[in-house]
N, C-alpha and C positions, 0 to 999 in steps of 0.2 A: 843673847848678850849684845846690847847696842855698842857699836864702835863708831868713833868719830876721828876722821883724819885731821891733822893739824900741821901748821908750818911755823917754825920758830922765827924770831926776828932776824936771825943769822941765815935763814934760808933752809935750815934742816927740816926734814919732814918725818912724820910718824903717824901712828894710829893709837888711840887710847880706847880700850874696851872696858866696859863696866858691867858688873852683874846687876846694877840697879835698873829695874824696869821703869818705863815711862808710860804715863797715861796718854791717851790719844791727843790730849791738849798740850802735851810736852812736859807737864810737871812730873815730879818724882812719884811713882806709884807706891802706895802704902797698903793697898787693899786689892782683892781680886773679886770679880763678879761671881756670885754664888748661884746664879740661875742654873737649874738642872738641864743638862743636855745629854743625848745618848753617850754613855761612857763616862759620865762624871758631871763637872760643872763648867760653865763658860770660861772662867778664869781670866777674863780680860783684865789687864792691869788698870787700876783706878787710883786717882788722887783723891784727897779729901773733898775737893770742890765738885768733882764729877760723879761721885757716888750718890746713889739713892738708898736710903736705909728703910726698907719696908717693915722690918722687925729687928729686935735686938740681935746683934752678931750676924746680920745678913746685909750684904751690899750688892747693889745691882748697877750694871753699866747703863748708859743712857738708852740703848736699844731695848734691853730687857726691862728697864724701869717703865718704858712706854708700854710694853707688852703687859706688864703687871698691872699698870693703871687701867688699860683697856679691859682686862679680865675682871677687874674689881670696880667697874663702873666709873672710872676717873677719866 
């Protein structure tokens, strides 16, 4: 769960924590990487811009999209 410290204009301080995951680029994540790894899938959080869709209902993070392209002659 990402947490962000903040300071109010009056000098008060606090921390806001969110259950929203973020993509590596900082945007809100709406997808998870589906690349198979031992024990499940990669599950790296991805935004709409950073995902690669090699097949319907499949999303890959940039690292695994490069691996997929390499394996498929791309």
